[in-house]
N, C-alpha and C positions, 0 to 999 in steps of 0.2 A: 954481260954487256947488253944494253937495251937495243932493240931493233930500230933503225932509222924510221922516222915517221913524218918528216916534213914534206916529202914529195908525194904526189899522187901514186897510188899503187896500181900494179897490173890488175886486170879484172878479177882474177881468182886469188889474189894475195889477201891474207888476213893479217891484221895487226894483232898478234896474239896477246901482247902485253896489255894493249888497250881493251881488247875483248875481255880479258881477265879482269881488268879494273872495273869495267862496266858491270860485269856479273857480280863482283864483290860488293859494289855499291848497292845493287839491288838486294843481294843476300844479307847485307848488313841491316836491312829493314827488320829482320827477325830479332836479333839481339837488341837493336835500338828500341823497337816497339815493346819488346818484353821488359826492358829496363825502364821504359817510360811508365809502366804500370806501378813500378816500385820507387819512383824517384821522390826526392825530398819535396818537390814542388806539389806533390799530390798526384793521384793517379790520372793521368791521361784519359783515354776513352773509357778504360776500365780501371778502377782503383783497386789495387791488390791490398790496400790498407796495411802495408808493411813498409814504411819508408826506409830506404837504404842509401847510404853514402856511395857504395859501390855502384848501385844503379844510376845514381846521378852522375858519377864519373863516366860511366859507359855512355850515357846519353850525350854528355858534353863532348867526349872524344869523337863520337860518330857524327853528331850534329854539326860540328865545326866545319866539316868539309863535304859530307856525303852528297847532298843535293847540289851545291855549287859544282862539285867535281863531276857529278853525273851530267849536268847541263853543258859543261865544257866539252866532255866527250861527245855528247849529242850534237853539239855544233860542229865539232871536227868531223864526225861521220857524215853529217848532213852535207858539208862542203865536199867531202870525198865522193859521195854517191852522186851528187849533182855534177861532178866533173865527168861522170860516166854516162849519165842519162839525161833525157830532156826533163824540163821542170814538170811537165804534165805527167810523165811516166813515174817520176819519183814521188810526186805528191799523191798519185793514186796508190802507190805502194805504201806510203806513210798512212794513208787513210785505212788501208787494210791492217797494217801492223800496229796502229795506235788506237784508232777509234772503234774498230770491231771488237778487240779484246776489252776495251773500256766499256762499251755498251753491254756486251755479253756478261762480263763479270759483275757489272753493276746490277743487272736484272736478276742474275742467279744468286749472287752472294751478298749484295748490299743489305737486303732485309735481315738476313741472319746476323750480320755484323752489328747493325743498329739495334737489333733485339737485345744483344748481350750488353750493349751500352746502357740500355734501359734497365736491364736486370741488375747491372752493376750499381745503378743509381737507386736501387731498392724497389723498383716497380714489380708488382705481381705479374705473373705470366700474361694474363689477359690485358692488363694495362700496358705492359711492355709491347705486346703485339699491336695494340691500337696506336701507341706512340710511334712505333716503327712505321706504320702506314702513313701517319701524319707527316713524317719526315721525308717521304718520297717526293721528288728525287734528290733534293739538295744534299741532305745528310748522307744519303747512300753513296755519294761520290767517294767520300772517305779518302783512303790512301791512293785512289786512282787519279787524283787531281793532276799529277804530273803528266799524264797522257794528254789531257786537254791542253795544258800549257805548252807542251812540246809540239803538239799539232799546230797551235797558233804560231809558234816560232817557225815551224816548217813552212806554213802557208806564206808567211812574209818573206822567208828566204827564197822560196820558189818564185814568188812574184818579182823579186829583185833579179833573180837569175834569168827570168824570162824577158827582162827589159834591159838589153845590153847597155843602153845609154845611161841608165841609172847606175848600173854596176860599174861602168867605166868612171863615172863621176865620183862614186864613193871610193874607188881605188885611188883616184887622183888626190882626193882629200886625205886619205890615209898616208900617201907618200909625202904630201906637203907638210904633214905634222912633224916629220923628221924625228929628232931625238925625243920629242915630247910625247910621241905616240904610246910608248910602253907605259910610262907613268900615268898617262891619261886613261888608258884602257885598263890597266891592272890595279890602279889605286883610286883615281878620282871617280871614275864611272861607277864602280861597285859601291863606293861610299855614297855618292849622289843617289843611287837607286834605293839605298836604305832610308835616306831622308824622304824621298818621294813615296816610298811604301808607307812610312809612318803618316805622312800627310793624307794619303788616301784613306787611312783608317779614321781620320777625323772628319773627312768630307763626305764619305759614303755611309749609308745605313748598314747596320750589322747584318750579316747573312753570308751565304756561300758565295754570292756574286762578288761581294767586297773582298772576301778572303782570296778568291781565285784571281781577281785583278791585282791584288797586292803581290801574290806569288808571281804573276806574270811580269810585273815590273821588277821585283827583287832579283829574279834569276836571269833576266834578259842580258845583263852584261856578261855573265858567264857563258851563255850560249854564243854570244858575239865573239868572245875570246876564242872559243873553239873553232868557229867558222874562220876567223882570220889566221889562226895558227896553222890551218891546213896549207895556206898559200904563203905565209911569211915564215921563213926558216928561222929567223932570229927569235920571233915570238914562240915558235914551236919548241925551240931549245930551252927557253926560259920556263915554259909551262911543263913540258914532258920530260926534259932531261936537264933539270936545274943544276946549276953550279952550287958550290958549297955555300956561298952567301945567301942564295935563295933558300936552300935547305935549312940553314940556321934561322932565317926569318920565319920559315914555316914552323919550325920547332918552338920558337919563342911565342909566336901567335897561338899555337895550340896550347901551350902552357898558360898564356894569359886568358884564353877563352875558358879553359877548364877551371882556373883559379877563380875567375869572376863568376862563373856559373855556380860553383860550389859555395862561394862566399855569400852570394846574393840570391841564390836559387834562380830567380829570373832577372838576370842582370840587364836585360833590355828595358826593364822597368825598375831600375834601382831606386830605392827609397832612402830618405834620410840624407841625401847629398844634393847639392844644387843641380837643377836640371840642365843648366848651361854647361856643366862639367860632364855629367853622366851621358847625355845623348851623344856628343862627339866620341867619347870613349867607347861606348857600347856599339855604336854604328861602325866605327872604324875597325875595331877588333873583329866584329862579325863579318864585315865585308872583306877585309884583307885575309882573314883566316880562310874564307871560301876560295881565294886564289892561291895563297902560298902553302896552306896545309894540303890542298889538293895537289900542288906541284910536288910536295914532299911525298905524298902517297903514290903518285905516278912513278916517282923515282924508284921507290922500293919495289913496287909491283913490277916495273920494268926489269929490275935485277932478277926477280924470281921467275917471272912468267914470259920471258922473251921468246921462248919456243912453245909450240902448241902441245902441251901435255894433255893426255887423254882425260884426266879428271877435270882439268880446266875447260876443255872443249865441252864436256858433258854439262857442267854448270853454266857455261855460256849459253848453251841451247835451252837449259831449263830455267834460267833466272827469271824471266818475265812471268812464267806460269807460277813459279814458287812465290814470287812477290804478290801476284794477284790473289793467291789462295791462302797466304800465310795467316791472315787474321781470322779465317774460318776456324782455325785451331787455337790460335793464340788468345783470342778474347774469352771464349768459354773456359779455357784452362786458367786464365787469370781469375775468373770468378770462382772456379772450383777450388783453387788453392787457398781461398779464404777459409775453407773448412778445416785446414790443417795448420799446425803451428810449427812449421819448419823454418830453418834459416832462409832468408830471402835469396841468398846466393844459390842454395840448393834448388829452391823453387824455380828460379830463373833458368838455371841450367837444364832442369827437366822440361820446362816449357819450350826452350829453344830446341832441345833434342827432339821432342815429340813433334813440334811444328815442322822442323826440317824433314823428319822422316815422313810425316803425313803428306807434305807438299811434294816430296820426291815421288811418292807412290802415285799421287794425282798426275804428275807429269808423265810417269810411265804409262798411265792409261791414256792420257790425252794424245801423246805422240804416236799412238798406234792407230788413231782414227783421223782421217783427213778432215772430217767436218768438225771434230773437236779442236784439232790444231788450228783450223781457220778461225773458229769462234774465240779461242782463248790465247792464241799466239799470232793470229793474223796470217797464218800459213805454216808450212812445214818448219820444224825446228831447224835452226841453223847455228853451227854446223851440224850436219846430219850425224846420227848416232847408230851404233850397231843395233840390229833388230832385237837381239836377245835382251832379257830383263837385266837391269843393273845388278852388279855384283855376282852374277852367275858366271860359271866357267866359260860358257858360250860367249858372253859379253867380253870377258877378258881376252879370249882367243881372237875375237873379231877385232878388238882394239889393236892387239899386237900385230895382227895380219893386215891391218889397214882396211878392213871391210866395214864400211859405214853405210851400207844400204839400209835405209830406214823402213823399207817395205817388210811387212810381217808375213 
């Protein structure tokens, strides 16, 4: 049975299922980005030059809900924490937890990642190094973009929270919408955001600024869904504890998204069919999958992770560090596996395993030093972990005994 989530929690309570869901979404970046190197569309940042139907299926499954679902959770937790703290305190905390790891990982890791993109494109080492320097800072942002977008949402949310009159007015509008509010929020607004995102692509010049503005617009409805779900029990139940009809809708949208992706490779740019038909289809399936497949995902995660298991707590604490560092391993491995002629499925499995192992080792180092934890996690890992190294007998004993003192 899933834990209740619609009401504000006591200060020390954790929503274990939602913590687990957030960690899983970050960890899914490893198989998602690995599969992207092998997809039928052609290799992502690094091209493994071995197109695979399995890889395309993995990318479709994960891409259908991962980032929308992440931003729904981010909105929910934002509203929950703002109910406990002042807007200024919370935004200061968000600055440390989001922008400090963003800047630190960009400066330390961004050049390494971009270098392997150049190497994948066939540049010689010296040329790849020069190209890497030319791409600073825009291309170095890479997979860290969500931290910028999330901080922008947090800044706006804090501003509304700090202005009670504005907040009261928005709540009054929400109540006046009556029965129309859920269809408007869960259906119309995400689809409208897809159209606006596409229009920005035609109005703005190419570059990182345009891409990040498009992402900010695209995912804003999902963050708003999470914020409102914290205070609205009916919306919370629809999103986090969906009934059978919602789960069926999620399953059908997931199927439609995967079929369209595999059939057309990039179904957001479907060719050979009238644009007036393909745009509404692509935008609707994409937008609604973000809502309803996420709800389906939360339902099953809630069934499995309703209580705080030790393994889940560990990866909740480690998930941001793992995500920030995963391309350090994943990109050069994608280039290296061009030298062997193994099945794509075997190569992907080895890349995922090596990347997860490497990033866990990095987390084990980072969590032992307060200055590293500040730079790459914005502060101590939460929830705290036993001081002993992962998988050792001391670690297991500490977990069983409830000793989670992180001091070494």
